[in-house]
C-alpha positions in Angstrom: -29.2 -17.2 -2.8 -28.6 -14.4 -0.2 -25.4 -13.0 -0.4 -24.3 -14.3 3.3 -25.4 -17.9 2.3 -23.4 -17.7 -1.1 -20.3 -16.3 0.5 -20.6 -19.3 3.3 -21.4 -21.8 0.4 -18.2 -20.6 -2.1 -16.1 -21.0 1.4 -17.2 -24.3 2.0 -16.5 -25.6 -1.9 -13.1 -23.9 -1.4 -11.8 -25.6 1.5 -13.3 -28.7 0.4 -10.9 -28.4 -2.6 -8.1 -27.4 0.0 -8.3 -30.4 1.9 -7.7 -32.3 -0.6 -4.8 -30.0 -2.2 -2.8 -29.3 0.7 -2.1 -32.9 1.3 -1.1 -33.7 -2.2 1.0 -30.8 -2.4 2.9 -31.2 0.9 3.6 -35.0 0.2 4.4 -33.8 -3.3 7.3 -31.7 -1.8 8.6 -34.7 -0.1 8.9 -37.0 -3.1 10.9 -33.8 -4.9 13.0 -33.6 -2.1 14.0 -37.2 -1.5 14.3 -37.3 -5.6 16.0 -34.0 -6.3 18.1 -33.9 -3.2 18.5 -31.1 -0.7 21.3 -29.2 -3.3 19.2 -30.0 -6.6 15.7 -28.8 -4.8 17.6 -25.7 -3.6 18.8 -25.0 -7.1 15.2 -25.3 -8.5 13.7 -23.1 -5.6 16.6 -20.5 -6.4 16.0 -20.7 -10.2 12.7 -21.6 -10.9 11.6 -20.5 -7.2 9.0 -18.1 -9.5 7.2 -21.0 -10.8 5.2 -21.5 -6.7 4.9 -17.6 -6.7 3.2 -17.9 -9.9 -0.2 -18.5 -7.9 0.4 -15.5 -6.1 1.0 -13.4 -9.0 -1.9 -14.8 -11.1 -4.2 -14.0 -8.1 -3.0 -10.5 -7.8 -2.9 -9.6 -11.8 -6.4 -11.8 -11.9 -7.9 -8.7 -9.6 -7.8 -6.1 -12.2 -9.6 -8.0 -14.6 -12.2 -9.1 -11.7 -12.6 -5.8 -10.3 -13.5 -4.7 -13.7 -15.8 -7.6 -14.5 -17.4 -7.5 -10.7 -17.6 -3.6 -11.0 -19.8 -3.9 -13.8 -21.6 -7.0 -13.1 -22.8 -4.8 -10.0 -23.8 -2.1 -11.8 -27.2 -3.7 -12.9 -29.0 -5.0 -16.4 -27.5 -3.6 -19.3 -23.9 -4.1 -18.6 -23.5 -7.3 -20.7 -21.7 -5.7 -23.5 -19.9 -3.0 -21.1 -18.7 -6.5 -19.5 -17.5 -8.5 -22.8 -15.2 -5.3 -23.9 -13.4 -5.3 -20.5 -12.7 -9.1 -20.8 -11.6 -8.7 -24.7 -9.3 -5.8 -23.8 -8.2 -7.8 -20.6 -7.0 -10.6 -23.0 -4.9 -8.7 -25.3 -3.6 -6.8 -22.0 -2.5 -9.7 -20.6 -0.6 -11.4 -23.3 1.4 -7.9 -23.9 2.0 -8.2 -20.5 3.1 -12.0 -21.0 5.7 -10.6 -23.6 7.2 -8.2 -21.5 7.6 -10.3 -18.7 9.4 -13.0 -20.7 11.2 -10.0 -22.2 12.5 -9.0 -18.6 13.4 -12.8 -17.4 15.4 -13.6 -20.7 17.8 -10.3 -20.3 17.7 -10.9 -16.3 18.3 -14.4 -16.5 21.2 -13.3 -18.3 22.9 -11.2 -15.8 22.1 -13.6 -13.3 23.3 -16.7 -14.3 26.4 -14.7 -15.7 27.4 -12.1 -12.5 25.4 -12.9 -9.6 23.8 -16.9 -8.7 26.2 -19.0 -7.0 25.4 -22.6 -8.3 27.5 -25.9 -8.6 29.5 -25.7 -12.0 28.0 -29.6 -13.1 24.4 -28.0 -12.4 24.5 -24.4 -14.4 23.5 -26.3 -17.2 21.0 -27.9 -15.8 19.7 -25.0 -14.0 19.8 -23.0 -17.5 16.8 -25.4 -18.7 15.2 -25.1 -16.0 14.7 -21.5 -16.4 13.2 -21.5 -19.3 10.8 -23.6 -18.6 9.8 -21.5 -15.7 9.4 -18.5 -18.5 7.4 -21.0 -20.6 5.3 -21.1 -17.5 5.4 -17.5 -16.7 3.9 -16.6 -19.5 1.4 -18.8 -20.0 0.1 -18.5 -16.5 0.0 -14.9 -17.1 -2.2 -15.8 -20.2 -4.8 -17.1 -18.3 -5.6 -14.7 -15.9 -8.5 -13.0 -17.7 -9.9 -16.6 -17.4 -9.3 -17.0 -13.6 -10.7 -13.5 -13.5 -14.0 -14.8 -15.2 -14.6 -17.9 -12.9 -14.1 -15.8 -10.0 -16.6 -12.6 -11.0 -18.8 -15.5 -11.8 -18.3 -16.8 -8.3 -18.0 -20.3 -9.7 -16.0 -21.8 -6.9 -17.0 -25.6 -7.8 -14.8 -25.1 -11.1 -12.1 -23.4 -9.6 -12.0 -26.4 -7.1 -12.2 -28.9 -9.9 -9.2 -27.6 -11.2 -7.0 -27.2 -8.4 -7.4 -30.9 -7.1 -7.0 -31.7 -10.8 -3.5 -29.8 -10.9 -2.7 -31.0 -7.5 -3.4 -34.2 -8.4 -0.7 -34.0 -11.7 1.6 -32.3 -9.6 1.6 -35.7 -7.0 1.8 -37.7 -9.8 4.7 -36.1 -11.4 6.6 -35.7 -7.7 6.0 -39.7 -7.2 7.3 -40.6 -10.8 10.6 -38.7 -10.7 12.0 -41.7 -8.3 11.5 -44.0 -11.1 13.9 -42.3 -13.8 17.3 -42.2 -14.2 17.4 -39.2 -17.0 18.1 -35.8 -14.8 15.5 -35.2 -12.5 15.9 -31.5 -12.0 15.0 -31.0 -15.7 12.4 -33.3 -16.1 10.6 -31.7 -13.3 11.2 -28.3 -14.5 9.6 -29.6 -18.0 6.5 -31.4 -16.5 5.5 -28.8 -14.5 5.9 -26.3 -17.3 3.6 -29.1 -19.6 1.0 -28.9 -16.6 0.8 -25.0 -16.6 -0.1 -25.5 -20.6 -2.9 -27.9 -19.8 -4.1 -26.0 -17.3 -4.7 -23.3 -19.6 -6.4 -24.6 -22.0 -8.7 -26.3 -19.4 -9.6 -22.8 -18.2 -10.2 -21.1 -21.5 -12.1 -23.9 -22.8 -14.4 -23.9 -20.4 -14.9 -20.2 -19.8 -15.3 -19.8 -23.6 -18.5 -22.4 -23.4 -20.1 -21.2 -20.7 -19.6 -17.1 -20.4 -20.7 -15.1 -23.5 -18.2 -12.4 -22.6 -15.0 -14.9 -23.2 -16.1 -15.9 -26.5 -13.0 -14.5 -28.3 -10.9 -14.9 -31.5 -7.5 -13.6 -32.0 -7.7 -13.1 -35.5 -10.5 -10.8 -34.5 -8.5 -7.4 -32.8 -11.3 -5.8 -31.4 -11.2 -3.7 -28.4 -12.3 -0.5 -27.0 -9.6 1.5 -26.8 -10.7 3.3 -23.8 -11.5 0.8 -22.0 -8.0 -0.7 -23.0 -6.5 2.1 -21.6 -8.0 2.4 -18.0 -7.6 -1.4 -17.5 -4.0 -0.9 -18.9 -3.5 1.7 -16.3 -4.9 -0.4 -13.6 -3.2 -3.8 -14.6 0.0 -2.1 -15.4 0.2 -0.6 -11.7 -1.2 -3.9 -10.1 1.1 -6.2 -11.8 4.2 -3.8 -10.8 3.0 -4.4 -7.2 2.5 -7.9 -7.8 6.5 -8.7 -10.1 7.7 -6.2 -7.2 6.3 -8.4 -4.3 8.2 -11.5 -6.5 11.1 -9.9 -7.1 11.4 -9.1 -3.2 10.6 -12.8 -2.5 13.2 -14.3 -5.1 15.6 -11.5 -4.3 16.2 -12.7 -0.3 16.6 -16.4 -2.0 19.4 -15.1 -4.1 20.7 -12.7 -1.4 20.7 -16.2 0.7 22.4 -17.6 -2.2 25.5 -15.3 -2.1 26.0 -15.6 1.9 25.2 -19.5 2.3 24.8 -21.7 -1.0 22.4 -23.5 -2.5 21.7 -25.9 0.9 20.0 -23.0 2.9 18.0 -22.2 -0.3 16.3 -25.3 0.0 15.3 -24.2 3.7 13.9 -21.1 2.4 12.1 -22.8 -0.4 10.6 -25.5 2.0 9.3 -22.5 4.2 8.1 -21.0 1.2 6.0 -24.0 0.5 4.4 -24.4 3.9 3.6 -20.9 3.9 2.0 -20.7 0.4 -0.3 -23.7 1.5 -1.4 -22.6 4.7 -2.1 -19.3 3.3 -4.3 -20.9 1.1 -6.7 -21.6 3.7 -7.5 -17.9 4.3 -7.2 -16.9 1.1 -9.8 -18.9 0.1 -12.6 -16.8 2.1 -10.9 -13.7 0.5 -11.9 -15.4 -2.7 -15.2 -15.9 -1.9 -15.8 -12.3 -0.8 -14.0 -10.4 -3.3 -16.4 -10.3 -5.5 -19.1 -9.0 -3.4 -16.5 -6.1 -1.9 -16.0 -4.5 -5.3 -20.0 -5.5 -6.6 -21.1 -3.3 -3.4 -18.8 -0.2 -4.7 -20.0 -1.1 -8.1 -23.8 -0.2 -7.0 -22.4 2.8 -4.5 -22.5 1.4 -1.7 -19.5 2.3 0.2 -20.5 1.9 3.8 -21.2 -2.0 2.9 -18.2 -2.5 0.8 -15.6 -0.9 4.2 -18.0 -3.6 6.2 -16.9 -6.5 4.1 -13.4 -5.4 3.8 -13.0 -5.1 7.8 -14.9 -8.6 7.9 -12.4 -10.3 5.1 -9.5 -9.0 6.9 -10.2 -10.2 10.6 -12.0 -13.8 9.6 -9.0 -14.1 6.8 -6.4 -13.6 9.9 -8.4 -16.0 12.5 -8.4 -18.5 9.8 -4.9 -18.5 8.9 -4.0 -18.1 13.0 -6.3 -21.3 13.1 -3.6 -23.3 11.1 -0.2 -21.3 11.8 -0.9 -21.2 15.6 -0.1 -25.2 16.2 2.3 -25.4 13.6 4.7 -22.6 14.5 4.8 -24.3 18.2 5.7 -27.9 16.9 8.0 -27.0 13.5 10.5 -28.9 14.7 8.4 -31.9 15.1 6.1 -31.5 12.1 8.9 -31.1 9.6 10.8 -33.8 10.9 7.7 -36.2 10.4 7.0 -34.3 7.0 10.6 -34.7 5.2 12.4 -37.1 7.2 15.6 -34.7 6.3 15.1 -31.4 7.0 16.9 -29.1 5.6 19.1 -26.6 7.6 17.2 -23.0 8.6 14.1 -24.2 7.5 12.4 -24.6 11.2 13.3 -21.1 12.0 12.3 -19.9 8.3 9.1 -21.5 8.3 8.3 -20.1 11.9 9.1 -16.4 10.4 7.9 -16.6 7.2 4.3 -17.7 8.8 4.6 -14.6 11.0 5.0 -12.5 7.9 1.7 -14.1 6.7 0.0 -13.4 9.9 0.7 -9.9 10.0 -0.2 -9.2 6.1 -3.9 -10.9 6.4 -4.4 -8.2 8.9 -5.1 -5.7 6.1 -5.9 -8.4 3.5 -9.5 -7.0 2.7 -8.2 -3.4 2.9 -6.2 -4.3 0.0 -9.4 -5.4 -1.9 -11.0 -1.6 -1.0 -8.4 -0.1 -2.7 -8.6 -2.1 -5.7 -12.8 -1.6 -5.6 -12.1 2.1 -6.2 -9.7 1.7 -8.7 -7.0 4.4 -7.1 -4.2 2.1 -6.8 -0.7 4.1 -8.3 0.4 5.9 -5.1 -0.9 2.9 -3.3 1.3 0.5 -5.2 4.7 2.3 -5.5 4.6 2.8 -2.0 3.6 -1.0 -0.8 6.1 -2.0 -3.5 8.9 0.3 -2.7 8.7 -0.8 1.3 8.7 -4.7 0.3 11.7 -4.0 -1.8 13.2 -2.7 0.8 13.9 -5.8 2.1 16.6 -6.8 -0.3 19.4 -4.0 0.6 18.7 -4.1 3.9 19.3 -7.7 4.3 22.1 -7.6 2.3 23.7 -5.2 5.1 22.8 -6.9 7.6 24.2 -10.6 6.3 27.3 -8.3 5.1 27.7 -7.8 9.1 27.5 -11.3 10.0 24.0 -11.6 11.3 22.5 -15.0 10.8 20.3 -16.3 7.6 16.6 -15.9 9.7 17.5 -12.4 10.4 16.2 -11.5 6.5 12.5 -12.6 7.6 13.0 -10.8 11.0 13.6 -7.9 8.8 10.3 -8.8 6.7 8.5 -8.9 9.9 9.3 -5.2 10.4 9.0 -4.1 7.1 5.3 -6.0 6.9 4.2 -3.9 10.0 5.3 -0.6 8.4 3.3 -1.6 5.0 0.2 -2.2 7.5 0.2 1.2 8.7 0.4 2.7 5.1 -2.8 0.6 3.5 -4.5 2.2 6.2 -3.1 5.5 5.3 -4.1 5.2 2.2 -7.9 3.5 2.9 -7.9 6.4 4.9 -7.6 9.0 2.5 -9.6 7.6 -0.4 -12.1 5.0 1.0 -13.1 7.2 4.5 -11.9 4.0 6.5 -12.1 4.9 10.1 -8.3 3.8 11.1 -9.1 3.8 15.0 -11.9 1.5 14.5 -9.8 -1.2 12.3 -7.4 -0.8 14.8 -10.0 -1.8 18.0 -12.3 -3.9 16.1 -9.7 -5.8 14.0 -6.2 -5.4 14.8 -6.5 -5.4 18.4 -9.3 -8.1 18.6 -7.6 -10.5 16.5 -4.2 -10.0 17.7 -4.9 -10.3 21.4 -6.9 -13.4 20.9 -4.6 -15.4 19.1 -1.5 -14.1 21.3 -3.1 -15.2 24.3 -4.8 -18.8 22.8 -0.9 -19.3 21.6 0.8 -18.6 25.0 -1.8 -21.3 26.4 -0.9 -23.9 23.9 2.8 -23.3 23.9 3.0 -23.9 27.9 0.2 -26.5 28.5 1.4 -29.5 26.1 5.1 -28.8 26.8 4.8 -29.4 30.3 2.7 -32.2 30.4 4.4 -34.8 27.8 7.9 -34.1 25.8 8.0 -34.0 21.7 6.2 -36.4 20.1 3.0 -37.1 18.0 0.7 -37.2 21.3 1.8 -33.7 22.0 1.5 -32.3 18.6 -2.4 -33.6 19.0 -2.6 -32.3 22.4 -1.2 -28.7 21.1 -3.7 -29.1 18.4 -6.7 -30.0 21.0 -5.7 -26.9 23.3 -5.2 -24.6 21.2 -8.7 -25.2 19.7 -9.8 -24.6 22.7 -8.7 -21.8 23.7 -9.0 -20.3 20.3 -13.0 -20.4 20.2 -13.2 -19.6 24.0 -11.2 -16.6 22.9 -13.0 -15.6 19.4 -16.2 -15.7 21.5 -15.2 -13.8 24.3 -12.8 -11.1 22.2 -12.2 -11.9 19.0 -16.0 -11.3 17.9 -18.1 -8.3 18.0 -21.7 -8.7 18.6 -22.4 -7.6 15.0 -19.9 -10.8 14.2 -22.0 -13.3 16.6 -25.4 -12.2 15.2 -24.2 -12.8 11.6 -22.7 -16.3 12.3 -25.9 -17.3 14.4 -28.1 -16.5 11.4 -25.6 -18.1 9.2 -26.2 -21.5 11.5 -29.7 -20.8 12.0 -30.1 -21.1 7.4 -27.9 -23.7 7.3 -29.6 -25.6 10.3 -32.8 -25.0 8.9 -32.0 -26.2 5.3 -30.5 -29.2 6.3 -33.3 -30.3 8.3 -35.8 -29.7 5.5 -33.6 -31.7 3.1 -32.9 -34.5 5.9 -36.9 -34.2 6.7 -38.4 -38.4 5.9 -41.7 -37.7 3.8 -44.9 -40.2 5.4 -45.4 -42.7 2.8 
């Protein structure tokens, strides 16, 4: 299968998965909110909010192992032994990382419960129990990283889709079943999510052991290559540091909001994060399909192709995210009311602002992978992590002086713009990326196309009909029409159009062949 066709096929599989999982996940959130109530839902997202971010942490850490696996798979024949060394070292490494994270969480949890968090006294005991379930989930999620990396490095998106759908179905069943129990629903929900994490980890590891030779592993045999371990440890250590700092920044904002406004506002922030994580999955699926090719290109010594793919990934992941975020941002009050019925305070403005943060982040998504592919990430990770963490003290300062709760996400938008510029600087220095070319062909094209289309979609439906399901549908139609025209006239370069024509011709030709009726 040609590279372009493989990327299209894998992306298609991942989007088919998302059509199922996003609906189940959003409905699950509705059931959980209804079963727990706004206050307990706020407690869950405050104490166990890391659970909802574990997919991000998992993906970020998996890039470390995936980078080494894909890089050496791209090195050509004779690399099977090297790939096996890498996987075995990665298993021991992530066992160590998991234990360290558990230790940090346990020590940090004691301090937070005793000195920081503002939780109703009658729910403190339940919150502490849920926290322990979150620690268990974290450990097994970190342990699953090498197996996730192997699945993606082998570009096995079908199995990735199957496990993703299974996990979403089981979470939906858990959420739906909460309404039929009389036990403490907050504790029960935390326990069942932890059990589900362990089940998914067992399924992935069992599959990998049976299908990939490098994944045959025994904890009884302590065998790994020290040099490989040190190399991956250094790379994964900085990568994990960056991921933990990102999670810490996001959860730090939740804690600050809790200090100033209580668990009710945490519920609104939790809803915003749920919406953002689900919508982000659409664009991240393209990255999941393209990342192995970006890294393999670097492993083959083809820097020019690697940078082209990185720029393409940045642009198209932004376009895909914009496809879903703009109608949501425009019609957010109606959508949340339709979805949740009982909308927590600040949820609307939180959702709008956090989606803007994600749009800015997606502009450099391919550049992040290019930095991973060259393997020089120490200074890059420290710089970006420091910028992300600045959100906590700056937000505290602004809230202390009476600024509204949503100001924390306005600050996050500004910091994300600065982080984008920092990523471009490091990419220029270590990969040779031409910043001017990137700003012109990616940032300028993408933002202009999206802003013009968003403006049209915001004005025309508003002038024609009042807030309703009809206006929501009209907004989607107007946006899709203007976005499609804008992409073709402004958003896509000549090379982009030629590649798309080639892919469509290839797909069309294969469909015609398969649908052709043979004579009797």
